N, C-alpha and C positions, 0 to 999 in steps of 0.2 A: 791632756797627754803627753808623754815624754817623748824626747827628741827620736827614741830608738824607733819605739812606735810609730810617729810619723813617717818616719824615714818608711820602714817597712810597709806602709799604707800606700807611700809614693812609689814604691817599687813594685807594689801587688797591683797597681792600678793599671801600669806600663804592661807590665804581664799578660795580665787579663785581655789589657785592647786585641780586639780581629780586624782585619780587613776581608773582604768577597777576594781580594786580587792581592799578588804582589806590591803592595804598595805603602806600605811602613818602611819607613827609614831610620832606622839605628846607625849613630856616628857616635864613638866613642875614642879618647885615646887617653893613655898611662899619663902619669907625673914626669916620667924622662922622656916620652915624646913629645910632638913640633905641634900643636894647636895651628899654626901655619900650613904645615904640609897637609893634616887634616882636611884644611881650607881649600885650600889648592886641589885636593883629588875632588870634593865636591865639587867647586868651581866647572872643573869639566866636566864633571856627570853632568852637572846643570846644561850647560852652553850645549851638549850631545842631545840631552832630552829634547832639544829646541825642534834638532831637526830628525828625531825617531819617529817614524812611519808607527805606531800602533794604536790600537784600538779607544776612542777618547774614554771610555767608561774605567778606561786603564790609566790612560797617558795623562789623563787631566790631574786625577789623585795624586798623582806619583809626583810629577812636577811640581806641586803644588808643595809636595812633601817635601822636595828636595830645595826648593825655594826658600822654604821656612828655615830647614836647617843652614842652610849658607847664609842667611840675613844672623840667624844666632851666632854661628861660628867667626862671622864680621865684627861683632863686638867685642870679643877677644884678642887682645893682644901678645898675649902671651898665656902658657899652659900654666891653669889654678896648681895650687899645691899639690893636692890630690887627683889630680886630674880630671874631667870635663866627659861628660857623655849626655848626647842630644838626640831626643825622640820625636817625630813628628811626623803627623798621616791622617787620614780623613777616617775617624772611627763613626760610623754612626751619620754619616751628613757631614760632620762638622771635623774640621781642623784642630786636632789636636795638638800640644807641643808639651815635652817633660824635659827641663832641662836640670842636670847634676853636677854642679859645680863647687861645693861645700859639704862633698860625703865626707863621712870619719873614718874611712877606710881608704886608698887609691885603687882607682880602677885600675882593673883588673888586665887587660888587655887592651891593645887598639881593633877597633873592626869599622865597617864601614861597608852599608848592602841596605837589601828591604826585600820583605817577604811578606807573607800575610799577618805575620806578627811582629813584636818589636824583640830584641837580643838582648835580654838582661844578661846575660853571665858577666860583664865585666862589672857590674854593678851590686851584683849580691852579695852580701854579706860572708864574709870568712866562716865558718863553724868554728864555735869554740872546741878550741885543743886539735885543732884539724891537722896541727903539724906534730902533733904529742902523743905517745901511746902510752898505757896504764901497762904497769909490770907488776906480775902476782905470782909469786915463788910458793908452793907448798909442799913441803917436807911434813913427816910422823912428829918432826919436832917441834917446829915453829912455821909461820905465814910471812913472806916480807913482800911490803907493797912498796913502790915507786915509780917515776914517771920519768921516759925517753923522751928529749925532742929533738933526736936526730944525732945530736955530739954528746952531752953530759947525761949521766943515769943521776936521778935524783932519792935518795932513799927517803920514804914516807912514812910507814908504820910498819910495826911488827907486833905477831898476833901469836903468844906465846903456847904450847900444846900441853895438855896435861892429862893426855892418854895414858893409861898407865900401861909401861914397860913390861914387856914378860915376865920379867925376876920377879915384880908384882902379883906375879899365880900364884907363887907357893903357898902353900897351908890355903889355899882356894881352891874350890872347887873349878872345874874347867868352863861350866858353864856360866857360873858367878864370875869370873875373869872375864869371859866375853860378852855376855850382855855388857857390864861396865865400861868394859874398851870400847865398846859400839857406841854409847850413849855419849860416853867424853869425845869421841870423834865428831861425834854429828854435831856434839856443843862445839866444838873447835872449829869444825869447817862453818856452821851458821855464822860464827866469829869473823871468820878471815873472810865471809860475803859480806854480812855489814861492812866491816872496816874498808871494802872495796867500793860499796856505795858510797860511803863519806867519801873517801879520795878520787873517786871517777866520775859520782854523777853532780849535777849541780842543778837547781832549779831556775825555770824558766817560766815567763808568766803563761798562763793560759786563759779562760776565762775572766772575769771581772772577781775579783775577789779570791782565785784562785792560782796556784801552780803547779807545775807538771815539773820532775826530775829527770833531765833528760844528760846522755855522757857527755862527758867534758873534753874525752881523748876521742881518737878516731879508731882508735879499738884498746884493746886489752890482750898483752900476750900473758897465757900461762905457760908454766914450767913449775916441774916437782920430779920427788922420783917416782919411778913411774906408775906403782900401783897406786900410790897415796895420789897423786895428782888428777889419775884416772876416776877414782870414786869419788873424787874431790867434784867434778866436770861433769859426771854422770848424778850427782844428788843432788842437782833441783837448789844447789846454795848461790846462784849469785841471781841479780833482779834480772826481767825479761831485756829490757834494754843493754845492758852490760852482756848476757848469755850472747845476745843476737851479735855482738861485737867479741866476741873471743875469737883467740887468732892462738891455734894449739892442741894442744899440750906439746911442749917441748922439755926433753930430757936435762933434770938439772939437779942434783944429787945436793943441795947445800942450799941454804938460804940466807938471808944476812944481806949485805950490799954484794958483796961477790957472787953469791948466788943471782944478785939482778945483774950481774953485768955478764953474767953466764948467759941466763936466759935472751939475752940482746946480742951477745954474740950465736948463737943459736939459733934462732928467728934471722938473720943476719945474713945465716950460711943457706937459709931454708929461704931465704928471699921475701918472708914476709911480710917485711916493712912496708915491701912497694905493693902490696894488696887495700889498699884503700878502696882505689878505685873498680879492684876486682870485686871488693865484698860488697860494694852499693850496688854494680850491676848486677851478680849474684842475688841480691837481695829483690832487686826491680823482676829478676827472672823469675823466680818462684811466683812471684805476688802475682805475675801477669799470667803463669800458670790459672792459678786460682782465681781468678779476675776475669775484666774485660778488654785488659791490652794485648793487643798481638803476640804471641812469639810461641815460638816450635823449640823443640828439643829433639836431639838424635840425629845422625849424620846424615839420613837421608831424607829426614823433614828441611833440615838447614839448607840441603845442596839445590833442594826445589825451590823454596823463597831465596835463594841466592840467583836464581834461574829468572826470577820475576826482579831482581834487582830490590827488594823489600828488607832485605838485611840494614835494620842501623845499627844495631851492635851485635858483633858475633863474641859468643863466649868460649874459650878453648880451655880446657884441663890442662896444665903444666906436664901432664904424662903423656897428653899423647907426642910420638915420635914427630920430628921434626917434616917427616915426608906428608905424613899428613894433614898436620896443622899449619905450614904453608900455602898449600894449595886455597886454602879457605879463606887463610888471611888475604893472601890477595885477590883474591875474586871479592870480599867485603870491600876493600879501599879503591879497588876499581870504577864499584857504583858508590861512593862515597860513604860507605860505614866505617863503624869505626871497631878498631877489636881488642879486647880484655883476657889478658892471660888471667887464668887464676889458678893462685900456688895451693900447696896440698895442704899443707897448714891451715885452711881458713876453713871455718863451719859450712856446709853441705856442700864444699867440696867434692868430698866422697858423692855425694848423691848426684850430683850430676855427672861425675866419671860413671858410674857402675848405673845409672837409671838411664844417662842422654847418650853413652857412648864419646862423655867430656863435651861433648858442644852443645850447643843450646845459641837460642839468638831472639833479639827483641826485636821486633818488626816494625814497620813504618804506616803498612796497612795488611790486612787479612788475605790469605792469601788462599781463603777457603772458597 
């Protein structure tokens, strides 16, 4: 088994653990943090736990878990190179401990607390290309592909079009010209989609002996001349995983490297580059509406969920007037929920706006 797969299984074992009460302790410190400071906080919590007047079935497992974390931290004089994460708690009657002090990636954030499950957020591996966006500009003459890492634009590939120009119609019937033009355009769009797959998908392990292709970028910014790019977008020329991460289209009248840079400028002006969290939340929202995860859409249902403090993640279309959005955001924050603003350029943002008044929510529990 590879080191990556072994680590993934270790993290999965931690994330799958559950307890009846809030007795599973999570403690993590990033590379730049102080393991000594974390040890001090845990020591204080351990001392206070000795005097807590709590039910024995809760207090005893929690005290055992805090004591275990304290002992583990005592074994470190300084913070490991990529940080440290310790998990301890009684699961199925047994005290389990998980220690991560040799992670390939830095611990993302500092945390200490206890719940009925462990908090693995600080040690979850970063998604491939999480800080990069794919760039795709499609015009009548060519398609240009590139990557943007937040600072630099890197051209990747260019696909030339051989769609006949209107001048080529001379001496031919209009029907023959239109038929050949449509055929060549479809071939060009397919070639651009194939190039996008080569540039923005990568193979990841699946079942033994198999692999699947997943996006290697946070999203794909799509631009081009208005009519051409809309026909490309609506023509099913991108694979499903890329189509789901499509952002745009944005108006760009030329391809090559200048077109890629113009695409980034247009996306930044629309705040679309900040849409990774919104895209993920929007996807979870629509999946929840069709599945078993509790979710509601529409202003009235969202306000009703807020009355029950049931909103875990509030989704607001950026088209909502501030006077309507701010009260909902404040009520969500007051009950411990998060708010995600959905940029207009994201796929399915229009559906949120038109079908649900620009308002939706993922819930902690069902309110029906």
